[in-house]
C-alpha positions in Angstrom: 100.7 87.2 64.2 101.7 85.2 60.8 102.6 82.3 63.5 98.9 82.0 64.5 97.9 80.8 60.8 100.9 78.5 60.9 99.9 77.2 63.9 96.5 76.7 63.0 97.5 74.3 60.2 99.2 71.9 62.6 97.0 72.1 65.6 93.5 72.1 63.7 92.3 74.7 65.8 90.2 77.9 64.7 92.2 80.8 64.3 90.9 83.2 67.0 91.8 80.0 69.3 95.5 80.5 68.0 95.1 84.2 68.5 94.0 83.7 71.8 96.7 81.0 72.8 99.5 83.2 71.2 98.3 86.2 73.5 97.6 88.4 70.5 93.9 89.0 71.4 91.7 88.5 74.5 88.9 86.2 74.1 86.5 88.6 74.2 87.5 90.5 71.1 87.2 86.9 69.2 83.8 86.4 70.5 82.7 89.8 69.4 84.3 89.4 65.7 82.5 86.2 65.5 79.0 87.7 66.3 79.6 90.4 64.1 80.8 87.6 60.9 77.4 85.7 62.2 75.4 88.9 61.5 77.0 89.8 58.3 76.2 86.5 57.1 72.6 86.7 58.0 72.8 90.2 56.3 74.0 88.6 53.4 71.4 86.1 53.3 68.7 88.4 53.9 69.8 90.7 51.0 69.8 87.5 48.5 66.8 86.7 49.3 65.1 90.1 49.0 66.8 90.4 45.8 65.4 87.1 44.4 62.0 87.8 45.7 61.8 91.3 44.2 64.2 91.1 41.2 64.2 87.2 40.0 66.7 88.1 37.2 69.4 88.8 39.6 69.2 85.7 40.8 72.0 84.2 39.3 74.1 87.3 40.0 73.0 86.8 43.6 75.3 83.7 43.7 78.6 84.6 45.6 80.7 85.0 48.2 80.7 86.9 51.5 84.2 88.2 52.4 85.0 89.4 56.1 87.7 91.1 57.2 89.0 91.6 60.6 91.3 94.2 61.9 93.3 93.1 65.2 94.4 95.8 67.1 98.0 96.4 68.4 98.3 95.2 72.0 101.3 94.9 74.1 101.9 93.4 77.6 104.5 92.8 79.6 105.1 90.1 82.6 107.5 91.4 85.4 110.4 88.5 85.6 112.5 90.4 88.4 112.7 94.2 89.6 115.4 95.3 92.2 113.3 95.9 95.2 116.0 99.0 96.3 118.4 101.0 95.0 121.6 101.6 97.4 123.7 104.8 97.1 127.2 104.8 98.8 128.9 107.9 99.3 131.5 107.0 96.2 128.1 106.7 94.2 127.1 110.4 95.4 130.4 111.7 94.9 130.3 110.4 91.5 126.7 111.8 90.7 125.6 108.6 89.5 124.9 105.1 90.1 124.9 101.9 87.7 122.2 99.1 88.1 123.0 96.4 85.8 119.9 94.1 84.9 117.5 96.5 87.3 114.6 95.2 85.5 113.5 91.6 83.8 110.2 91.8 81.8 108.7 89.2 79.1 106.6 91.3 76.7 104.1 90.1 74.1 103.4 92.7 71.2 101.3 92.0 68.2 102.3 95.2 66.3 104.5 95.3 63.9 105.8 98.9 64.6 107.2 97.6 68.1 105.8 98.8 71.4 106.5 101.4 73.9 108.0 101.1 77.4 106.8 104.0 79.8 108.5 105.0 83.0 107.2 106.9 85.7 109.3 108.1 88.9 108.2 106.7 92.2 111.0 108.6 93.9 113.2 111.9 93.6 116.4 110.8 93.7 117.5 111.6 90.1 117.5 114.1 87.9 117.8 111.8 84.6 118.2 108.3 84.0 119.8 106.5 80.9 117.9 103.0 80.4 119.6 100.5 78.3 118.5 97.1 76.5 120.2 95.1 74.1 117.9 97.0 71.0 117.1 100.2 72.6 118.6 103.2 74.7 116.6 106.1 76.4 116.9 109.0 78.5 114.5 109.9 80.9 114.0 112.9 83.0 112.7 113.3 87.0 109.1 113.2 85.3 109.5 110.1 83.8 109.5 109.2 80.1 109.4 106.4 77.2 111.8 103.7 75.5 110.6 102.9 72.1 111.3 99.3 71.0 110.8 99.3 67.0 109.9 96.3 65.1 109.8 94.0 67.6 106.9 91.7 68.1 106.3 88.3 69.0 105.3 86.4 72.1 107.3 86.2 75.5 110.4 88.3 74.2 113.1 88.8 76.9 113.4 92.7 77.7 116.3 93.3 80.0 117.2 96.6 81.3 120.0 98.5 82.9 120.0 102.0 84.5 122.5 104.8 85.2 120.8 107.1 87.6 122.4 110.3 87.4 121.4 111.4 90.9 120.1 114.7 92.2 122.1 117.2 94.0 122.1 116.8 98.0 121.0 113.3 97.8 122.5 111.3 100.7 123.9 108.2 100.8 121.5 105.2 101.8 119.4 102.6 100.7 116.1 103.4 98.8 112.9 101.8 97.5 113.5 101.2 94.0 112.6 104.9 92.2 110.6 103.5 88.9 107.7 102.1 87.8 107.0 100.9 84.3 104.5 100.0 81.6 104.2 98.6 78.2 101.9 99.6 75.6 101.8 99.1 71.8 103.3 101.9 69.2 
């Protein structure tokens, strides 16, 4: 998120606009924060006015600044760039007990949390007993009920995420073409 203040210096836009443009927050979050900021400013002015009326000797102490802090919750979103529509199991794959699919999924991930993000996998078809999922920065093994891959420390906008898979096949599976067996979603850590 340190990118937004730097972009703000160049563009001259307000910080909220830069955060929205970078995909770190929704417009509704910035609007809500601005409403809170305005309310706090009004409350501070009222408090100062009340203090000067009821305690005129505090007038000098009432001159100061109001500091407002905003906490931006972690957020992660993904855009699917490419996904295998189906998986083909040859007789050799079935005999070997697994099938490898290089670049089975391609995503662009935007995440603002410094801790990174998680990719959750959900089975759509019961053809595997486990799946080894690999990226350039993380590996995960999930079971037949799905699972999660943790990608630590990566944050930014439109980061590419290429996923390769090794599906360890269930016993008694028959060769053929099947719909893609996994769904996925991205969330912040």
